[in-house]
C-alpha positions in Angstrom: -8.5 18.4 -43.3 -5.6 19.0 -40.9 -6.0 15.6 -39.2 -6.3 13.7 -42.4 -2.6 13.0 -42.4 -1.7 9.3 -42.6 -1.1 8.3 -39.0 -0.2 4.7 -39.2 0.9 3.5 -35.8 3.7 1.0 -35.5 2.7 -1.4 -32.7 6.4 -2.1 -31.9 7.0 1.5 -31.0 4.0 2.0 -28.8 4.0 -1.1 -26.6 5.6 -0.9 -23.2 7.7 -3.9 -23.7 9.9 -5.5 -21.1 10.8 -2.3 -19.4 7.1 -1.4 -18.9 6.4 -4.8 -17.6 9.2 -4.6 -15.1 8.2 -1.1 -14.0 4.6 -2.2 -13.5 5.7 -5.3 -11.6 8.0 -3.3 -9.4 5.2 -0.8 -8.5 2.9 -3.7 -7.7 5.4 -5.4 -5.4 6.2 -2.1 -3.6 2.5 -1.5 -3.2 1.9 -4.9 -1.7 4.9 -4.5 0.7 3.7 -1.1 1.8 0.2 -2.3 2.5 1.6 -5.3 4.4 3.8 -3.0 6.6 0.9 -0.6 7.2 -1.4 -3.4 8.4 1.3 -4.8 10.7 1.9 -1.3 12.2 -1.8 -0.7 12.7 -2.3 -4.1 14.3 0.7 -3.5 16.7 -0.8 -0.1 17.6 -4.2 -1.6 18.3 -2.6 -4.3 20.6 -0.7 -1.6 22.5 -4.0 0.4 23.0 -5.8 -2.8 24.3 -3.0 -3.5 26.7 -2.8 0.1 27.9 -6.6 0.1 28.5 -6.4 -3.2 30.4 -3.6 -1.8 32.6 -5.5 1.4 33.2 -8.6 -0.6 34.2 -6.5 -2.7 36.6 -4.9 0.3 38.1 -8.3 2.0 38.6 -9.6 -1.1 40.2 -6.6 -1.4 42.5 -6.8 2.3 43.5 -10.5 2.0 44.5 -9.8 -0.8 47.0 
């Protein structure tokens, strides 16, 4: 058979090691920071929309008097 060749795998050569751990940790930290920033921006936009709606309602109430 073609695939019957001895394919012993050396575990020291296939593990990610320290570099893999650091890269995975970096991607995780960046992901958390991006999500945190996104939530902050969405919250800020929602507050602005609420304030704008309140001001529009006050202006509409004042113009009908």
